[in-house]
N, CA, C and O atoms as a Maestro MAE file, in Angstrom:
{
 s_m_m2io_version
 :::
 2.0.0
}

f_m_ct {
 s_m_title
 :::
 protein
 m_atom[356] {
  # First column is atom index #
  i_m_mmod_type
  r_m_x_coord
  r_m_y_coord
  r_m_z_coord
  i_m_residue_number
  s_m_chain_name
  s_m_pdb_residue_name
  s_m_pdb_atom_name
  i_m_atomic_number
  :::
  1 25 11.467 -9.331 32.763 1 A "MET " " N  " 7
  2 3 11.332 -8.875 31.402 1 A "MET " " CA " 6
  3 2 9.871 -8.987 30.990 1 A "MET " " C  " 6
  4 15 9.244 -10.027 31.191 1 A "MET " " O  " 8
  5 25 9.339 -7.939 30.426 2 A "SER " " N  " 7
  6 3 7.951 -7.870 30.019 2 A "SER " " CA " 6
  7 2 7.741 -8.595 28.691 2 A "SER " " C  " 6
  8 15 8.614 -8.568 27.824 2 A "SER " " O  " 8
  9 25 6.598 -9.235 28.532 3 A "GLY " " N  " 7
  10 3 6.278 -9.921 27.292 3 A "GLY " " CA " 6
  11 2 5.646 -9.004 26.270 3 A "GLY " " C  " 6
  12 15 5.415 -9.410 25.131 3 A "GLY " " O  " 8
  13 25 5.362 -7.761 26.665 4 A "LYS " " N  " 7
  14 3 4.721 -6.804 25.773 4 A "LYS " " CA " 6
  15 2 5.765 -6.137 24.879 4 A "LYS " " C  " 6
  16 15 6.755 -5.613 25.388 4 A "LYS " " O  " 8
  17 25 5.565 -6.143 23.544 5 A "PRO " " N  " 7
  18 3 6.545 -5.497 22.663 5 A "PRO " " CA " 6
  19 2 6.538 -3.984 22.851 5 A "PRO " " C  " 6
  20 15 5.496 -3.383 23.112 5 A "PRO " " O  " 8
  21 25 7.717 -3.377 22.715 6 A "LYS " " N  " 7
  22 3 7.845 -1.943 22.867 6 A "LYS " " CA " 6
  23 2 7.338 -1.251 21.607 6 A "LYS " " C  " 6
  24 15 7.659 -1.666 20.494 6 A "LYS " " O  " 8
  25 25 6.553 -0.208 21.781 7 A "SER " " N  " 7
  26 3 6.031 0.560 20.663 7 A "SER " " CA " 6
  27 2 7.105 1.500 20.131 7 A "SER " " C  " 6
  28 15 7.939 1.991 20.892 7 A "SER " " O  " 8
  29 25 7.083 1.752 18.814 8 A "ASN " " N  " 7
  30 3 8.026 2.709 18.256 8 A "ASN " " CA " 6
  31 2 7.420 4.110 18.228 8 A "ASN " " C  " 6
  32 15 7.969 5.013 17.596 8 A "ASN " " O  " 8
  33 25 6.308 4.289 18.902 9 A "ARG " " N  " 7
  34 3 5.644 5.581 18.992 9 A "ARG " " CA " 6
  35 2 6.471 6.523 19.859 9 A "ARG " " C  " 6
  36 15 6.896 6.147 20.952 9 A "ARG " " O  " 8
  37 25 6.701 7.736 19.382 10 A "PRO " " N  " 7
  38 3 7.450 8.679 20.212 10 A "PRO " " CA " 6
  39 2 6.671 9.014 21.474 10 A "PRO " " C  " 6
  40 15 5.441 9.056 21.452 10 A "PRO " " O  " 8
  41 25 7.372 9.251 22.566 11 A "LEU " " N  " 7
  42 3 6.714 9.557 23.830 11 A "LEU " " CA " 6
  43 2 6.278 11.009 23.919 11 A "LEU " " C  " 6
  44 15 5.256 11.314 24.534 11 A "LEU " " O  " 8
  45 25 7.051 11.916 23.304 12 A "VAL " " N  " 7
  46 3 6.729 13.338 23.359 12 A "VAL " " CA " 6
  47 2 6.980 13.984 22.002 12 A "VAL " " C  " 6
  48 15 7.727 13.463 21.173 12 A "VAL " " O  " 8
  49 25 6.343 15.125 21.797 13 A "CYS " " N  " 7
  50 3 6.541 15.912 20.585 13 A "CYS " " CA " 6
  51 2 7.940 16.510 20.597 13 A "CYS " " C  " 6
  52 15 8.423 16.949 21.641 13 A "CYS " " O  " 8
  53 25 8.596 16.528 19.425 14 A "GLU " " N  " 7
  54 3 9.945 17.077 19.302 14 A "GLU " " CA " 6
  55 2 9.968 18.596 19.455 14 A "GLU " " C  " 6
  56 15 11.017 19.164 19.761 14 A "GLU " " O  " 8
  57 25 8.835 19.263 19.249 15 A "VAL " " N  " 7
  58 3 8.783 20.721 19.275 15 A "VAL " " CA " 6
  59 2 8.318 21.260 20.625 15 A "VAL " " C  " 6
  60 15 8.992 22.086 21.241 15 A "VAL " " O  " 8
  61 25 7.152 20.781 21.078 16 A "CYS " " N  " 7
  62 3 6.562 21.367 22.282 16 A "CYS " " CA " 6
  63 2 6.583 20.437 23.496 16 A "CYS " " C  " 6
  64 15 6.133 20.827 24.573 16 A "CYS " " O  " 8
  65 25 7.097 19.220 23.341 17 A "ALA " " N  " 7
  66 3 7.146 18.207 24.401 17 A "ALA " " CA " 6
  67 2 5.752 17.767 24.848 17 A "ALA " " C  " 6
  68 15 5.589 17.247 25.951 17 A "ALA " " O  " 8
  69 25 4.750 17.973 23.998 18 A "GLY " " N  " 7
  70 3 3.397 17.502 24.298 18 A "GLY " " CA " 6
  71 2 3.339 15.979 24.213 18 A "GLY " " C  " 6
  72 15 4.094 15.357 23.465 18 A "GLY " " O  " 8
  73 25 2.435 15.389 24.987 19 A "THR " " N  " 7
  74 3 2.342 13.929 25.026 19 A "THR " " CA " 6
  75 2 1.088 13.392 24.341 19 A "THR " " C  " 6
  76 15 0.896 12.178 24.286 19 A "THR " " O  " 8
  77 25 0.239 14.262 23.823 20 A "ASP " " N  " 7
  78 3 -0.995 13.835 23.173 20 A "ASP " " CA " 6
  79 2 -0.750 13.705 21.675 20 A "ASP " " C  " 6
  80 15 -0.955 14.655 20.921 20 A "ASP " " O  " 8
  81 25 -0.309 12.521 21.249 21 A "LEU " " N  " 7
  82 3 0.016 12.264 19.844 21 A "LEU " " CA " 6
  83 2 -1.028 11.344 19.241 21 A "LEU " " C  " 6
  84 15 -1.541 10.445 19.909 21 A "LEU " " O  " 8
  85 25 -1.336 11.574 17.980 22 A "VAL " " N  " 7
  86 3 -2.302 10.742 17.280 22 A "VAL " " CA " 6
  87 2 -1.681 10.308 15.951 22 A "VAL " " C  " 6
  88 15 -0.981 11.081 15.297 22 A "VAL " " O  " 8
  89 25 -1.948 9.058 15.564 23 A "ARG " " N  " 7
  90 3 -1.395 8.536 14.319 23 A "ARG " " CA " 6
  91 2 -2.259 9.001 13.148 23 A "ARG " " C  " 6
  92 15 -3.487 8.959 13.208 23 A "ARG " " O  " 8
  93 25 -1.593 9.441 12.088 24 A "ARG " " N  " 7
  94 3 -2.271 9.921 10.888 24 A "ARG " " CA " 6
  95 2 -1.571 9.369 9.651 24 A "ARG " " C  " 6
  96 15 -0.398 8.998 9.694 24 A "ARG " " O  " 8
  97 25 -2.311 9.324 8.556 25 A "ILE " " N  " 7
  98 3 -1.739 9.062 7.240 25 A "ILE " " CA " 6
  99 2 -2.160 10.246 6.396 25 A "ILE " " C  " 6
  100 15 -3.340 10.415 6.087 25 A "ILE " " O  " 8
  101 25 -1.194 11.062 6.025 26 A "THR " " N  " 7
  102 3 -1.482 12.309 5.328 26 A "THR " " CA " 6
  103 2 -0.306 12.732 4.464 26 A "THR " " C  " 6
  104 15 0.722 12.056 4.429 26 A "THR " " O  " 8
  105 25 -0.457 13.844 3.771 27 A "THR " " N  " 7
  106 3 0.610 14.394 2.935 27 A "THR " " CA " 6
  107 2 1.643 15.080 3.811 27 A "THR " " C  " 6
  108 15 1.293 15.834 4.719 27 A "THR " " O  " 8
  109 25 2.922 14.820 3.538 28 A "TYR " " N  " 7
  110 3 4.023 15.372 4.330 28 A "TYR " " CA " 6
  111 2 4.870 16.281 3.437 28 A "TYR " " C  " 6
  112 15 5.458 15.806 2.465 28 A "TYR " " O  " 8
  113 25 4.943 17.578 3.747 29 A "PRO " " N  " 7
  114 3 5.745 18.490 2.926 29 A "PRO " " CA " 6
  115 2 7.224 18.451 3.313 29 A "PRO " " C  " 6
  116 15 7.560 18.393 4.496 29 A "PRO " " O  " 8
  117 25 8.101 18.482 2.315 30 A "VAL " " N  " 7
  118 3 9.543 18.498 2.554 30 A "VAL " " CA " 6
  119 2 10.139 19.661 1.777 30 A "VAL " " C  " 6
  120 15 10.034 19.709 0.551 30 A "VAL " " O  " 8
  121 25 10.765 20.602 2.482 31 A "ARG " " N  " 7
  122 3 11.441 21.727 1.823 31 A "ARG " " CA " 6
  123 2 12.860 21.297 1.460 31 A "ARG " " C  " 6
  124 15 13.586 20.751 2.290 31 A "ARG " " O  " 8
  125 25 13.241 21.547 0.219 32 A "LEU " " N  " 7
  126 3 14.555 21.145 -0.253 32 A "LEU " " CA " 6
  127 2 15.595 22.220 0.046 32 A "LEU " " C  " 6
  128 15 15.267 23.400 0.168 32 A "LEU " " O  " 8
  129 25 16.848 21.799 0.163 33 A "THR " " N  " 7
  130 3 17.955 22.719 0.427 33 A "THR " " CA " 6
  131 2 19.008 22.550 -0.653 33 A "THR " " C  " 6
  132 15 18.841 21.741 -1.566 33 A "THR " " O  " 8
  133 25 20.072 23.295 -0.558 34 A "GLY " " N  " 7
  134 3 21.158 23.205 -1.528 34 A "GLY " " CA " 6
  135 2 20.787 23.856 -2.838 34 A "GLY " " C  " 6
  136 15 20.185 24.930 -2.843 34 A "GLY " " O  " 8
  137 25 21.137 23.222 -3.967 35 A "PRO " " N  " 7
  138 3 20.857 23.844 -5.262 35 A "PRO " " CA " 6
  139 2 19.356 23.949 -5.561 35 A "PRO " " C  " 6
  140 15 18.953 24.702 -6.448 35 A "PRO " " O  " 8
  141 25 18.537 23.202 -4.832 36 A "LEU " " N  " 7
  142 3 17.086 23.226 -5.052 36 A "LEU " " CA " 6
  143 2 16.360 24.001 -3.953 36 A "LEU " " C  " 6
  144 15 15.159 23.816 -3.754 36 A "LEU " " O  " 8
  145 25 17.070 24.856 -3.249 37 A "GLU " " N  " 7
  146 3 16.466 25.614 -2.163 37 A "GLU " " CA " 6
  147 2 15.291 26.439 -2.687 37 A "GLU " " C  " 6
  148 15 15.373 27.069 -3.741 37 A "GLU " " O  " 8
  149 25 14.214 26.418 -1.937 38 A "GLY " " N  " 7
  150 3 13.006 27.128 -2.339 38 A "GLY " " CA " 6
  151 2 11.952 26.209 -2.931 38 A "GLY " " C  " 6
  152 15 10.779 26.577 -3.000 38 A "GLY " " O  " 8
  153 25 12.350 25.019 -3.359 39 A "LYS " " N  " 7
  154 3 11.390 24.055 -3.899 39 A "LYS " " CA " 6
  155 2 10.879 23.172 -2.761 39 A "LYS " " C  " 6
  156 15 11.527 23.033 -1.724 39 A "LYS " " O  " 8
  157 25 9.717 22.587 -2.974 40 A "GLU " " N  " 7
  158 3 9.111 21.755 -1.943 40 A "GLU " " CA " 6
  159 2 8.498 20.530 -2.603 40 A "GLU " " C  " 6
  160 15 7.885 20.626 -3.666 40 A "GLU " " O  " 8
  161 25 8.667 19.389 -1.969 41 A "ILE " " N  " 7
  162 3 8.072 18.135 -2.435 41 A "ILE " " CA " 6
  163 2 7.011 17.736 -1.424 41 A "ILE " " C  " 6
  164 15 7.262 17.742 -0.219 41 A "ILE " " O  " 8
  165 25 5.831 17.388 -1.911 42 A "HIS " " N  " 7
  166 3 4.759 16.913 -1.048 42 A "HIS " " CA " 6
  167 2 4.627 15.408 -1.254 42 A "HIS " " C  " 6
  168 15 4.233 14.956 -2.329 42 A "HIS " " O  " 8
  169 25 4.953 14.641 -0.230 43 A "VAL " " N  " 7
  170 3 4.891 13.182 -0.296 43 A "VAL " " CA " 6
  171 2 3.533 12.753 0.243 43 A "VAL " " C  " 6
  172 15 3.190 13.061 1.384 43 A "VAL " " O  " 8
  173 25 2.769 12.052 -0.564 44 A "GLY " " N  " 7
  174 3 1.416 11.656 -0.193 44 A "GLY " " CA " 6
  175 2 1.363 10.369 0.606 44 A "GLY " " C  " 6
  176 15 2.213 9.491 0.460 44 A "GLY " " O  " 8
  177 25 0.357 10.272 1.446 45 A "ARG " " N  " 7
  178 3 0.035 9.080 2.233 45 A "ARG " " CA " 6
  179 2 1.218 8.579 3.070 45 A "ARG " " C  " 6
  180 15 1.631 7.425 2.955 45 A "ARG " " O  " 8
  181 25 1.743 9.453 3.898 46 A "VAL " " N  " 7
  182 3 2.855 9.109 4.783 46 A "VAL " " CA " 6
  183 2 2.293 8.792 6.170 46 A "VAL " " C  " 6
  184 15 1.463 9.537 6.692 46 A "VAL " " O  " 8
  185 25 2.746 7.685 6.766 47 A "ALA " " N  " 7
  186 3 2.357 7.329 8.130 47 A "ALA " " CA " 6
  187 2 3.163 8.190 9.097 47 A "ALA " " C  " 6
  188 15 4.391 8.232 9.028 47 A "ALA " " O  " 8
  189 25 2.458 8.879 10.003 48 A "LEU " " N  " 7
  190 3 3.150 9.756 10.937 48 A "LEU " " CA " 6
  191 2 2.348 9.922 12.213 48 A "LEU " " C  " 6
  192 15 1.203 9.482 12.318 48 A "LEU " " O  " 8
  193 25 2.986 10.574 13.186 49 A "HIS " " N  " 7
  194 3 2.328 10.949 14.435 49 A "HIS " " CA " 6
  195 2 2.166 12.456 14.425 49 A "HIS " " C  " 6
  196 15 3.104 13.184 14.101 49 A "HIS " " O  " 8
  197 25 0.977 12.926 14.779 50 A "GLU " " N  " 7
  198 3 0.700 14.362 14.827 50 A "GLU " " CA " 6
  199 2 0.472 14.774 16.267 50 A "GLU " " C  " 6
  200 15 -0.288 14.133 16.992 50 A "GLU " " O  " 8
  201 25 1.130 15.844 16.680 51 A "CYS " " N  " 7
  202 3 0.947 16.377 18.028 51 A "CYS " " CA " 6
  203 2 -0.357 17.162 18.056 51 A "CYS " " C  " 6
  204 15 -0.575 18.037 17.219 51 A "CYS " " O  " 8
  205 25 -1.222 16.853 19.012 52 A "ARG " " N  " 7
  206 3 -2.487 17.567 19.108 52 A "ARG " " CA " 6
  207 2 -2.321 18.947 19.723 52 A "ARG " " C  " 6
  208 15 -3.209 19.789 19.599 52 A "ARG " " O  " 8
  209 25 -1.207 19.186 20.379 53 A "SER " " N  " 7
  210 3 -0.976 20.490 20.992 53 A "SER " " CA " 6
  211 2 -0.523 21.531 19.968 53 A "SER " " C  " 6
  212 15 -1.082 22.626 19.905 53 A "SER " " O  " 8
  213 25 0.499 21.189 19.159 54 A "CYS " " N  " 7
  214 3 1.076 22.179 18.242 54 A "CYS " " CA " 6
  215 2 0.923 21.808 16.769 54 A "CYS " " C  " 6
  216 15 1.199 22.640 15.905 54 A "CYS " " O  " 8
  217 25 0.489 20.578 16.453 55 A "GLY " " N  " 7
  218 3 0.295 20.172 15.064 55 A "GLY " " CA " 6
  219 2 1.543 19.669 14.360 55 A "GLY " " C  " 6
  220 15 1.504 19.398 13.160 55 A "GLY " " O  " 8
  221 25 2.660 19.537 15.088 56 A "HIS " " N  " 7
  222 3 3.909 19.063 14.482 56 A "HIS " " CA " 6
  223 2 3.740 17.637 13.974 56 A "HIS " " C  " 6
  224 15 3.123 16.804 14.638 56 A "HIS " " O  " 8
  225 25 4.295 17.357 12.781 57 A "LEU " " N  " 7
  226 3 4.199 16.036 12.168 57 A "LEU " " CA " 6
  227 2 5.520 15.308 12.305 57 A "LEU " " C  " 6
  228 15 6.571 15.850 11.962 57 A "LEU " " O  " 8
  229 25 5.471 14.064 12.811 58 A "MET " " N  " 7
  230 3 6.668 13.237 12.988 58 A "MET " " CA " 6
  231 2 6.445 11.901 12.286 58 A "MET " " C  " 6
  232 15 5.670 11.078 12.772 58 A "MET " " O  " 8
  233 25 7.116 11.665 11.140 59 A "PRO " " N  " 7
  234 3 6.933 10.403 10.417 59 A "PRO " " CA " 6
  235 2 7.384 9.194 11.236 59 A "PRO " " C  " 6
  236 15 8.327 9.276 12.023 59 A "PRO " " O  " 8
  237 25 6.691 8.072 11.035 60 A "THR " " N  " 7
  238 3 7.105 6.813 11.639 60 A "THR " " CA " 6
  239 2 8.328 6.308 10.881 60 A "THR " " C  " 6
  240 15 8.760 6.944 9.919 60 A "THR " " O  " 8
  241 25 8.885 5.187 11.293 61 A "ALA " " N  " 7
  242 3 10.047 4.616 10.602 61 A "ALA " " CA " 6
  243 2 9.706 4.323 9.135 61 A "ALA " " C  " 6
  244 15 10.486 4.640 8.237 61 A "ALA " " O  " 8
  245 25 8.548 3.723 8.902 62 A "ALA " " N  " 7
  246 3 8.126 3.444 7.529 62 A "ALA " " CA " 6
  247 2 7.866 4.736 6.766 62 A "ALA " " C  " 6
  248 15 8.161 4.827 5.575 62 A "ALA " " O  " 8
  249 25 7.317 5.730 7.446 63 A "GLY " " N  " 7
  250 3 7.073 7.033 6.828 63 A "GLY " " CA " 6
  251 2 8.361 7.722 6.433 63 A "GLY " " C  " 6
  252 15 8.444 8.323 5.362 63 A "GLY " " O  " 8
  253 25 9.381 7.638 7.303 64 A "ARG " " N  " 7
  254 3 10.680 8.241 6.985 64 A "ARG " " CA " 6
  255 2 11.305 7.575 5.766 64 A "ARG " " C  " 6
  256 15 11.915 8.253 4.939 64 A "ARG " " O  " 8
  257 25 11.163 6.251 5.642 65 A "ALA " " N  " 7
  258 3 11.709 5.530 4.493 65 A "ALA " " CA " 6
  259 2 11.010 5.968 3.202 65 A "ALA " " C  " 6
  260 15 11.659 6.161 2.174 65 A "ALA " " O  " 8
  261 25 9.687 6.122 3.262 66 A "LYS " " N  " 7
  262 3 8.936 6.553 2.078 66 A "LYS " " CA " 6
  263 2 9.330 7.971 1.687 66 A "LYS " " C  " 6
  264 15 9.519 8.256 0.505 66 A "LYS " " O  " 8
  265 25 9.456 8.863 2.668 67 A "VAL " " N  " 7
  266 3 9.849 10.245 2.393 67 A "VAL " " CA " 6
  267 2 11.232 10.272 1.745 67 A "VAL " " C  " 6
  268 15 11.447 11.015 0.787 67 A "VAL " " O  " 8
  269 25 12.169 9.476 2.251 68 A "ALA " " N  " 7
  270 3 13.527 9.450 1.692 68 A "ALA " " CA " 6
  271 2 13.503 8.988 0.229 68 A "ALA " " C  " 6
  272 15 14.193 9.565 -0.611 68 A "ALA " " O  " 8
  273 25 12.715 7.956 -0.078 69 A "ARG " " N  " 7
  274 3 12.617 7.470 -1.459 69 A "ARG " " CA " 6
  275 2 12.055 8.544 -2.377 69 A "ARG " " C  " 6
  276 15 12.585 8.771 -3.465 69 A "ARG " " O  " 8
  277 25 10.995 9.199 -1.949 70 A "HIS " " N  " 7
  278 3 10.340 10.201 -2.788 70 A "HIS " " CA " 6
  279 2 11.185 11.458 -2.950 70 A "HIS " " C  " 6
  280 15 11.202 12.058 -4.024 70 A "HIS " " O  " 8
  281 25 11.874 11.855 -1.909 71 A "VAL " " N  " 7
  282 3 12.745 13.035 -2.012 71 A "VAL " " CA " 6
  283 2 13.896 12.734 -2.960 71 A "VAL " " C  " 6
  284 15 14.272 13.594 -3.756 71 A "VAL " " O  " 8
  285 25 14.461 11.541 -2.894 72 A "ASP " " N  " 7
  286 3 15.540 11.163 -3.815 72 A "ASP " " CA " 6
  287 2 15.054 11.213 -5.257 72 A "ASP " " C  " 6
  288 15 15.724 11.778 -6.122 72 A "ASP " " O  " 8
  289 25 13.907 10.630 -5.513 73 A "LEU " " N  " 7
  290 3 13.346 10.633 -6.866 73 A "LEU " " CA " 6
  291 2 13.012 12.057 -7.306 73 A "LEU " " C  " 6
  292 15 13.272 12.428 -8.450 73 A "LEU " " O  " 8
  293 25 12.440 12.853 -6.408 74 A "GLY " " N  " 7
  294 3 12.077 14.229 -6.739 74 A "GLY " " CA " 6
  295 2 13.278 15.100 -7.049 74 A "GLY " " C  " 6
  296 15 13.239 15.898 -7.985 74 A "GLY " " O  " 8
  297 25 14.347 14.957 -6.276 75 A "THR " " N  " 7
  298 3 15.540 15.767 -6.539 75 A "THR " " CA " 6
  299 2 16.181 15.370 -7.864 75 A "THR " " C  " 6
  300 15 16.652 16.227 -8.612 75 A "THR " " O  " 8
  301 25 16.198 14.078 -8.152 76 A "ARG " " N  " 7
  302 3 16.726 13.635 -9.446 76 A "ARG " " CA " 6
  303 2 15.871 14.173 -10.582 76 A "ARG " " C  " 6
  304 15 16.400 14.517 -11.639 76 A "ARG " " O  " 8
  305 25 14.571 14.252 -10.388 77 A "LEU " " N  " 7
  306 3 13.670 14.799 -11.402 77 A "LEU " " CA " 6
  307 2 13.958 16.283 -11.613 77 A "LEU " " C  " 6
  308 15 14.082 16.731 -12.753 77 A "LEU " " O  " 8
  309 25 14.066 17.052 -10.526 78 A "PHE " " N  " 7
  310 3 14.347 18.485 -10.634 78 A "PHE " " CA " 6
  311 2 15.690 18.751 -11.300 78 A "PHE " " C  " 6
  312 15 15.835 19.720 -12.047 78 A "PHE " " O  " 8
  313 25 16.668 17.898 -11.034 79 A "LEU " " N  " 7
  314 3 18.012 18.103 -11.582 79 A "LEU " " CA " 6
  315 2 18.181 17.510 -12.978 79 A "LEU " " C  " 6
  316 15 19.252 17.642 -13.571 79 A "LEU " " O  " 8
  317 25 17.151 16.862 -13.515 80 A "GLY " " N  " 7
  318 3 17.201 16.322 -14.864 80 A "GLY " " CA " 6
  319 2 18.034 15.068 -15.002 80 A "GLY " " C  " 6
  320 15 18.594 14.818 -16.069 80 A "GLY " " O  " 8
  321 25 18.132 14.265 -13.938 81 A "GLN " " N  " 7
  322 3 18.955 13.062 -13.973 81 A "GLN " " CA " 6
  323 2 18.135 11.789 -14.169 81 A "GLN " " C  " 6
  324 15 18.640 10.696 -13.911 81 A "GLN " " O  " 8
  325 25 16.889 11.899 -14.618 82 A "LEU " " N  " 7
  326 3 16.050 10.721 -14.778 82 A "LEU " " CA " 6
  327 2 15.973 10.228 -16.210 82 A "LEU " " C  " 6
  328 15 15.251 9.271 -16.485 82 A "LEU " " O  " 8
  329 25 16.691 10.850 -17.127 83 A "ASN " " N  " 7
  330 3 16.621 10.441 -18.530 83 A "ASN " " CA " 6
  331 2 16.997 8.979 -18.713 83 A "ASN " " C  " 6
  332 15 16.321 8.265 -19.454 83 A "ASN " " O  " 8
  333 25 18.065 8.510 -18.054 84 A "ASP " " N  " 7
  334 3 18.485 7.116 -18.158 84 A "ASP " " CA " 6
  335 2 17.460 6.178 -17.559 84 A "ASP " " C  " 6
  336 15 17.281 5.061 -18.045 84 A "ASP " " O  " 8
  337 25 16.790 6.612 -16.517 85 A "TYR " " N  " 7
  338 3 15.806 5.781 -15.842 85 A "TYR " " CA " 6
  339 2 14.615 5.509 -16.752 85 A "TYR " " C  " 6
  340 15 14.129 4.380 -16.809 85 A "TYR " " O  " 8
  341 25 14.139 6.523 -17.462 86 A "PHE " " N  " 7
  342 3 12.952 6.367 -18.285 86 A "PHE " " CA " 6
  343 2 13.244 5.908 -19.707 86 A "PHE " " C  " 6
  344 15 12.318 5.509 -20.413 86 A "PHE " " O  " 8
  345 25 14.490 5.950 -20.150 87 A "SER " " N  " 7
  346 3 14.801 5.528 -21.526 87 A "SER " " CA " 6
  347 2 14.875 4.013 -21.666 87 A "SER " " C  " 6
  348 15 14.826 3.483 -22.776 87 A "SER " " O  " 8
  349 25 14.996 3.309 -20.520 88 A "GLY " " N  " 7
  350 3 15.019 1.851 -20.581 88 A "GLY " " CA " 6
  351 2 16.397 1.259 -20.802 88 A "GLY " " C  " 6
  352 15 16.513 0.047 -20.988 88 A "GLY " " O  " 8
  353 25 17.434 2.063 -20.790 89 A "ASP " " N  " 7
  354 3 18.812 1.551 -21.003 89 A "ASP " " CA " 6
  355 2 19.392 1.014 -19.738 89 A "ASP " " C  " 6
  356 15 20.531 0.547 -19.730 89 A "ASP " " O  " 8
  :::
 }
 m_bond[355] {
  # First column is bond index #
  i_m_from
  i_m_to
  i_m_order
  :::
  1 1 2 1
  2 2 3 1
  3 3 4 2
  4 3 5 1
  5 5 6 1
  6 6 7 1
  7 7 8 2
  8 7 9 1
  9 9 10 1
  10 10 11 1
  11 11 12 2
  12 11 13 1
  13 13 14 1
  14 14 15 1
  15 15 16 2
  16 15 17 1
  17 17 18 1
  18 18 19 1
  19 19 20 2
  20 19 21 1
  21 21 22 1
  22 22 23 1
  23 23 24 2
  24 23 25 1
  25 25 26 1
  26 26 27 1
  27 27 28 2
  28 27 29 1
  29 29 30 1
  30 30 31 1
  31 31 32 2
  32 31 33 1
  33 33 34 1
  34 34 35 1
  35 35 36 2
  36 35 37 1
  37 37 38 1
  38 38 39 1
  39 39 40 2
  40 39 41 1
  41 41 42 1
  42 42 43 1
  43 43 44 2
  44 43 45 1
  45 45 46 1
  46 46 47 1
  47 47 48 2
  48 47 49 1
  49 49 50 1
  50 50 51 1
  51 51 52 2
  52 51 53 1
  53 53 54 1
  54 54 55 1
  55 55 56 2
  56 55 57 1
  57 57 58 1
  58 58 59 1
  59 59 60 2
  60 59 61 1
  61 61 62 1
  62 62 63 1
  63 63 64 2
  64 63 65 1
  65 65 66 1
  66 66 67 1
  67 67 68 2
  68 67 69 1
  69 69 70 1
  70 70 71 1
  71 71 72 2
  72 71 73 1
  73 73 74 1
  74 74 75 1
  75 75 76 2
  76 75 77 1
  77 77 78 1
  78 78 79 1
  79 79 80 2
  80 79 81 1
  81 81 82 1
  82 82 83 1
  83 83 84 2
  84 83 85 1
  85 85 86 1
  86 86 87 1
  87 87 88 2
  88 87 89 1
  89 89 90 1
  90 90 91 1
  91 91 92 2
  92 91 93 1
  93 93 94 1
  94 94 95 1
  95 95 96 2
  96 95 97 1
  97 97 98 1
  98 98 99 1
  99 99 100 2
  100 99 101 1
  101 101 102 1
  102 102 103 1
  103 103 104 2
  104 103 105 1
  105 105 106 1
  106 106 107 1
  107 107 108 2
  108 107 109 1
  109 109 110 1
  110 110 111 1
  111 111 112 2
  112 111 113 1
  113 113 114 1
  114 114 115 1
  115 115 116 2
  116 115 117 1
  117 117 118 1
  118 118 119 1
  119 119 120 2
  120 119 121 1
  121 121 122 1
  122 122 123 1
  123 123 124 2
  124 123 125 1
  125 125 126 1
  126 126 127 1
  127 127 128 2
  128 127 129 1
  129 129 130 1
  130 130 131 1
  131 131 132 2
  132 131 133 1
  133 133 134 1
  134 134 135 1
  135 135 136 2
  136 135 137 1
  137 137 138 1
  138 138 139 1
  139 139 140 2
  140 139 141 1
  141 141 142 1
  142 142 143 1
  143 143 144 2
  144 143 145 1
  145 145 146 1
  146 146 147 1
  147 147 148 2
  148 147 149 1
  149 149 150 1
  150 150 151 1
  151 151 152 2
  152 151 153 1
  153 153 154 1
  154 154 155 1
  155 155 156 2
  156 155 157 1
  157 157 158 1
  158 158 159 1
  159 159 160 2
  160 159 161 1
  161 161 162 1
  162 162 163 1
  163 163 164 2
  164 163 165 1
  165 165 166 1
  166 166 167 1
  167 167 168 2
  168 167 169 1
  169 169 170 1
  170 170 171 1
  171 171 172 2
  172 171 173 1
  173 173 174 1
  174 174 175 1
  175 175 176 2
  176 175 177 1
  177 177 178 1
  178 178 179 1
  179 179 180 2
  180 179 181 1
  181 181 182 1
  182 182 183 1
  183 183 184 2
  184 183 185 1
  185 185 186 1
  186 186 187 1
  187 187 188 2
  188 187 189 1
  189 189 190 1
  190 190 191 1
  191 191 192 2
  192 191 193 1
  193 193 194 1
  194 194 195 1
  195 195 196 2
  196 195 197 1
  197 197 198 1
  198 198 199 1
  199 199 200 2
  200 199 201 1
  201 201 202 1
  202 202 203 1
  203 203 204 2
  204 203 205 1
  205 205 206 1
  206 206 207 1
  207 207 208 2
  208 207 209 1
  209 209 210 1
  210 210 211 1
  211 211 212 2
  212 211 213 1
  213 213 214 1
  214 214 215 1
  215 215 216 2
  216 215 217 1
  217 217 218 1
  218 218 219 1
  219 219 220 2
  220 219 221 1
  221 221 222 1
  222 222 223 1
  223 223 224 2
  224 223 225 1
  225 225 226 1
  226 226 227 1
  227 227 228 2
  228 227 229 1
  229 229 230 1
  230 230 231 1
  231 231 232 2
  232 231 233 1
  233 233 234 1
  234 234 235 1
  235 235 236 2
  236 235 237 1
  237 237 238 1
  238 238 239 1
  239 239 240 2
  240 239 241 1
  241 241 242 1
  242 242 243 1
  243 243 244 2
  244 243 245 1
  245 245 246 1
  246 246 247 1
  247 247 248 2
  248 247 249 1
  249 249 250 1
  250 250 251 1
  251 251 252 2
  252 251 253 1
  253 253 254 1
  254 254 255 1
  255 255 256 2
  256 255 257 1
  257 257 258 1
  258 258 259 1
  259 259 260 2
  260 259 261 1
  261 261 262 1
  262 262 263 1
  263 263 264 2
  264 263 265 1
  265 265 266 1
  266 266 267 1
  267 267 268 2
  268 267 269 1
  269 269 270 1
  270 270 271 1
  271 271 272 2
  272 271 273 1
  273 273 274 1
  274 274 275 1
  275 275 276 2
  276 275 277 1
  277 277 278 1
  278 278 279 1
  279 279 280 2
  280 279 281 1
  281 281 282 1
  282 282 283 1
  283 283 284 2
  284 283 285 1
  285 285 286 1
  286 286 287 1
  287 287 288 2
  288 287 289 1
  289 289 290 1
  290 290 291 1
  291 291 292 2
  292 291 293 1
  293 293 294 1
  294 294 295 1
  295 295 296 2
  296 295 297 1
  297 297 298 1
  298 298 299 1
  299 299 300 2
  300 299 301 1
  301 301 302 1
  302 302 303 1
  303 303 304 2
  304 303 305 1
  305 305 306 1
  306 306 307 1
  307 307 308 2
  308 307 309 1
  309 309 310 1
  310 310 311 1
  311 311 312 2
  312 311 313 1
  313 313 314 1
  314 314 315 1
  315 315 316 2
  316 315 317 1
  317 317 318 1
  318 318 319 1
  319 319 320 2
  320 319 321 1
  321 321 322 1
  322 322 323 1
  323 323 324 2
  324 323 325 1
  325 325 326 1
  326 326 327 1
  327 327 328 2
  328 327 329 1
  329 329 330 1
  330 330 331 1
  331 331 332 2
  332 331 333 1
  333 333 334 1
  334 334 335 1
  335 335 336 2
  336 335 337 1
  337 337 338 1
  338 338 339 1
  339 339 340 2
  340 339 341 1
  341 341 342 1
  342 342 343 1
  343 343 344 2
  344 343 345 1
  345 345 346 1
  346 346 347 1
  347 347 348 2
  348 347 349 1
  349 349 350 1
  350 350 351 1
  351 351 352 2
  352 351 353 1
  353 353 354 1
  354 354 355 1
  355 355 356 2
  :::
 }
}
């Protein structure tokens, strides 16, 4: 058993199977579906891996958690369900 911890870095790109990945912190666009189809949320400062071959962005585990939080908040904002949140009740 190796004493070296395993990295959570993906081994290959999900799109082109390229192996030259670089870590970035950048804005990650998310296109919404369902009743909000056509709208897009841009989540800022997301930790991700970028493929140098095709440019595909793959969020890290922490990046995926941040994107999920922001998309949830954004969809509630678009649907007008934040009134209770901001009223202080």
